[in-house]
C-alpha positions in Angstrom: 90.5 23.5 104.1 93.9 22.8 104.6 95.1 24.1 108.1 98.2 24.9 106.4 98.9 27.9 105.2 98.5 28.5 101.5 101.0 31.0 99.0 100.1 32.1 95.0 102.9 33.3 93.1 102.7 34.4 89.5 105.8 34.2 87.8 106.7 30.8 89.8 108.0 28.5 87.6 111.7 29.9 87.7 113.5 33.0 89.3 112.7 35.2 92.0 109.3 33.1 92.0 110.8 30.0 92.6 113.3 30.8 94.7 110.0 32.2 97.3 108.4 29.1 96.7 111.5 27.3 97.9 111.4 28.9 101.0 107.9 28.7 101.7 107.3 25.2 101.0 110.6 24.9 103.2 109.2 26.6 106.2 105.7 24.0 105.2 103.4 26.5 103.2 101.6 25.0 100.6 102.4 27.2 97.9 100.8 27.6 93.9 103.0 28.8 91.0 101.7 29.8 87.7 103.1 30.4 84.6 101.9 30.8 81.0 103.5 27.7 80.4 102.3 24.6 81.3 104.9 22.5 81.3 107.2 25.0 83.3 104.5 25.4 85.5 104.7 21.3 86.1 108.6 21.2 86.2 108.5 23.8 89.5 106.2 21.6 90.8 108.4 18.8 90.4 111.3 20.4 92.0 108.8 22.3 94.9 107.2 18.8 95.9 110.7 17.1 96.0 111.7 19.7 98.9 108.2 18.5 100.3 105.6 16.5 98.2 102.3 17.5 98.0 103.2 21.1 99.0 102.9 22.5 95.5 100.9 22.8 92.2 101.9 24.6 89.2 99.0 25.9 87.0 99.3 27.0 83.9 97.9 31.0 83.9 98.2 34.5 82.4 98.3 37.5 84.8 97.1 39.7 81.4 93.2 37.9 81.5 91.3 38.7 85.0 89.6 35.2 84.2 92.4 33.8 83.5 93.4 34.6 87.0 90.2 34.0 88.7 90.3 30.6 87.1 93.4 29.9 89.3 92.0 31.3 92.1 89.2 29.0 92.3 91.5 26.2 91.2 93.5 27.1 94.5 90.5 27.4 96.5 88.7 24.0 95.2 91.9 21.8 96.3 93.4 23.7 99.6 90.2 25.6 100.5 91.9 29.0 101.2 94.5 31.5 100.0 97.0 33.2 102.5 99.5 34.9 101.0 99.2 36.6 97.1 103.1 36.9 95.5 102.5 39.4 92.6 106.0 38.7 91.1 105.4 38.1 87.2 107.2 40.7 85.4 108.5 41.1 81.7 111.0 43.5 80.7 111.7 45.5 77.4 114.6 48.4 77.2 115.4 50.3 74.1 115.4 53.9 73.7 111.8 55.4 72.8 112.5 56.2 69.3 112.9 52.5 68.9 110.8 50.6 71.7 107.9 49.3 69.8 104.1 49.6 70.4 103.8 46.0 71.2 106.9 46.4 73.9 105.6 49.0 75.7 101.7 47.3 76.4 103.1 43.7 76.8 105.3 46.1 79.9 102.1 47.7 81.1 99.7 44.6 80.6 101.8 42.3 82.8 103.8 44.3 85.1 100.8 46.4 86.2 97.5 45.6 84.8 99.0 42.0 85.7 99.0 42.8 89.4 95.8 44.7 89.1 93.7 41.6 88.1 95.8 39.5 90.1 94.4 41.8 92.9 90.7 41.7 92.0 90.4 37.8 91.4 92.2 36.9 95.0 90.6 40.5 97.1 87.9 38.0 98.4 90.2 34.9 99.2 92.8 37.2 101.5 90.1 38.8 102.9 88.6 35.2 104.6 92.3 34.6 105.9 93.2 38.1 106.8 96.1 37.6 104.4 98.4 39.3 102.7 99.3 40.6 99.3 103.1 41.4 98.1 103.8 42.8 94.8 107.9 42.6 93.9 108.5 45.7 92.0 112.2 47.1 91.7 114.4 50.2 92.2 113.6 50.8 89.1 110.0 52.1 91.0 112.1 54.8 92.6 115.2 55.6 90.4 114.6 56.0 86.3 117.2 55.3 83.5 117.9 55.3 80.1 116.5 53.1 77.6 113.8 52.4 80.7 110.7 54.7 79.9 108.2 51.2 79.5 110.0 49.4 82.2 109.7 52.6 84.1 106.7 53.4 84.1 105.5 50.0 85.0 107.5 50.0 88.0 106.6 53.6 89.0 102.7 52.7 88.7 103.3 48.9 90.6 105.0 51.3 93.6 102.4 53.5 93.7 99.2 50.8 93.1 100.8 49.0 96.0 100.6 51.7 98.0 97.3 52.9 97.4 96.0 49.4 97.7 97.4 49.0 101.2 95.7 52.0 102.7 92.6 50.6 101.0 92.3 46.9 102.1 93.6 47.5 105.7 91.0 47.9 107.3 89.8 44.7 106.2 92.9 43.1 108.1 95.0 42.3 104.9 98.1 43.4 104.9 99.9 45.0 101.1 103.7 45.2 100.7 105.9 46.2 98.4 109.2 44.5 97.6 111.7 46.5 95.3 114.6 44.7 94.8 117.9 46.1 92.6 120.1 43.7 90.7 118.5 39.9 91.3 120.4 36.5 89.9 117.7 35.3 87.5 116.8 34.8 83.9 114.9 37.9 83.6 115.6 39.6 80.2 117.1 36.8 78.4 119.8 36.3 81.1 121.5 33.0 82.4 122.5 33.1 85.9 126.6 32.0 86.4 128.8 32.1 89.5 129.9 35.7 87.9 126.2 36.6 89.3 127.5 35.4 92.9 127.4 39.0 93.6 123.6 40.1 93.3 120.8 39.3 95.3 119.6 35.9 95.0 116.2 34.8 94.7 116.0 32.5 98.1 117.3 36.2 99.3 113.9 37.7 98.2 112.1 34.6 99.4 113.8 35.5 103.0 112.3 38.8 102.9 108.9 37.5 101.9 109.1 34.6 104.8 109.8 37.8 107.3 107.0 39.6 106.6 104.2 37.3 106.7 106.1 36.2 110.4 106.0 40.1 111.1 102.8 41.1 114.2 100.0 41.3 113.1 100.2 45.1 113.7 103.2 45.7 112.3 103.7 46.8 108.4 106.5 47.0 106.5 105.1 48.4 103.4 107.7 49.4 101.2 111.0 47.3 101.4 114.0 48.5 99.3 116.9 45.9 98.9 120.5 45.8 96.9 123.5 43.9 96.8 125.8 45.3 99.2 128.6 44.9 96.8 127.8 46.2 93.9 129.7 45.7 90.5 
């Protein structure tokens, strides 16, 4: 078993997930990141291992499949023997008026953003019990604030915030902490966007990584269960 702490991050090949992974690796925490694309996962693995060799592994996994998540968890347990932190970050966004939103777009949004987190929790719970670990979900301010063209995304993120808060009550007596982080605008590749200098006003992925690091360093007696975070000076 690894003596170092181990984190598991879904959707960790770019954006917020990769930003969190970079912060944790720099802190000396081993990190497993997943992506639906093995090529993307391995590319991120190379980036992370260039920071600290041997501290990262990239895995192909789809949060929409409980079997896939369980297989990924077992791979990490076989390699490092433990999982201390699980960051459920994988997400997708489809934005359209209800008349134009397709059934396929609705289903994918709910399957990845909400059901995928349920599967992640089910797959990782026993490992987190063993380490008295931490389960963190990356939700959104869209989990509190509704907006036009957001029926699918709002539904998934409102549901995710509720799921995370209820899970927190279910497992805290097992010694597992649970928190949801709800970011506003973040400079990522989300929804086809390419980050640029024009995004300098936004929250940066490494800023979310710092929040995750601060959470896992909190005293065991203290649990910030829901965190809203916004750009200081939004456009």
